[in-house]
C-alpha positions in Angstrom: 122.0 76.5 87.3 120.3 78.8 89.8 121.0 81.6 87.2 118.3 80.1 85.0 115.8 80.1 87.8 116.6 83.6 88.9 116.9 85.2 85.4 114.3 84.0 83.0 116.0 86.0 80.3 118.8 83.4 80.1 117.6 80.8 77.6 120.4 78.3 78.4 123.6 78.1 80.5 126.5 75.8 79.9 129.5 75.1 82.1 132.6 73.7 80.3 135.2 72.6 82.9 137.9 72.0 80.2 137.7 75.7 79.2 136.7 76.7 82.7 134.0 78.8 81.2 130.3 79.6 81.4 128.2 80.3 78.3 124.9 82.1 78.7 122.5 82.2 75.7 119.9 84.9 75.3 117.2 84.7 72.6 115.8 87.7 70.7 113.2 88.1 68.1 114.9 89.2 64.9 117.2 92.1 65.7 117.3 95.2 63.4 120.3 97.4 62.9 119.2 99.7 65.8 119.2 96.8 68.2 122.6 95.6 66.9 124.0 98.9 68.1 122.7 98.2 71.5 124.6 94.9 71.6 127.7 97.1 71.0 126.6 99.1 74.0 126.6 95.9 76.0 130.3 95.3 75.1 131.2 98.8 76.0 129.3 98.6 79.3 131.1 95.4 80.3 134.5 96.9 79.4 133.7 99.9 81.7 132.5 97.5 84.4 135.8 95.6 84.2 137.7 98.8 84.5 135.7 100.0 87.5 136.1 96.7 89.4 139.6 96.3 88.2 139.1 92.9 86.6 140.9 91.6 83.6 138.7 88.8 82.2 140.6 85.8 80.9 137.8 85.0 78.5 135.0 87.3 77.3 133.4 86.2 74.0 130.2 87.9 72.8 128.8 86.5 69.6 125.5 86.8 67.7 124.1 84.0 65.6 121.1 84.3 63.4 118.7 81.4 63.3 115.6 82.0 61.3 113.4 84.6 63.1 115.6 84.4 66.2 118.9 86.0 67.1 121.0 84.2 69.6 123.4 86.1 71.8 126.1 84.0 73.3 128.2 85.4 76.2 131.1 83.2 77.2 133.0 84.1 80.3 135.8 82.5 82.4 134.6 81.3 85.8 137.7 82.7 87.5 136.7 86.4 87.0 133.0 86.4 86.5 130.9 87.8 89.3 127.2 88.0 90.3 127.4 91.7 89.8 128.5 91.3 86.2 125.7 88.9 85.5 123.1 91.3 87.0 124.6 94.1 84.9 124.4 92.0 81.7 120.8 90.9 82.2 119.7 94.5 83.2 121.3 96.0 80.1 119.6 93.5 77.8 116.3 94.0 79.6 116.4 97.8 79.3 118.2 98.2 76.0 116.5 95.6 73.8 113.0 95.8 75.3 110.3 93.7 73.8 112.6 91.6 71.7 114.3 89.6 74.5 112.6 86.2 74.8 111.9 85.5 78.4 109.8 83.1 80.5 107.3 84.8 82.6 108.3 83.9 86.2 106.7 85.4 89.3 109.2 85.3 92.1 108.5 86.3 95.6 111.0 88.8 97.0 112.3 86.3 99.6 112.6 83.6 96.9 114.7 86.0 94.7 117.1 86.6 97.7 117.4 82.8 98.1 118.4 82.4 94.5 120.9 85.3 94.8 122.6 83.4 97.6 122.5 80.2 95.6 124.1 82.0 92.6 126.9 83.3 94.9 127.5 79.8 96.3 127.5 78.3 92.8 130.0 80.8 91.5 132.3 80.2 94.5 132.0 76.5 94.1 133.1 76.4 90.5 135.8 78.9 91.1 137.3 76.7 93.7 138.5 74.2 91.2 135.4 72.2 90.3 136.9 69.5 88.2 133.7 67.7 87.4 131.7 67.1 84.4 130.3 69.8 82.1 126.7 70.9 82.7 124.1 72.4 80.5 120.8 73.9 81.7 118.0 74.8 79.4 114.5 76.3 79.7 111.6 74.4 78.5 107.9 75.3 79.0 108.6 77.3 82.2 110.9 74.6 83.7 114.7 74.5 84.0 116.3 71.2 82.9 119.9 70.4 83.8 122.0 67.7 82.0 125.5 66.4 82.2 127.4 67.3 79.1 
């Protein structure tokens, strides 16, 4: 759940042990056709990333849902092959390609605090990759806070 603290662009994060997957949700103000093309750019960029790092994802679902004036981007990945580098790439592409429409908490992090969260993220990914058989978790953002619940 350190991902939510480190990356305020991620609206929610769910870990599903039965599917051995993580789902990250990103919220956007209503996307027009031009921005929809940029979501395709995200898929192409991830495919190129997988090729470069020689990873074959077991699960990579990218879906858009339209809910009133919001567009929800769901990115579901298997925990066995996801990496911190992939998450950084994903967030960076969304920040840069769909500027102004990505809903994000304003979080001021000190540089040393950001490094601490990076280390926590790496530890969290390693922990769930090494056969975490526990309960599902869901983390959400609410009024600048991160709330974590058992699923």
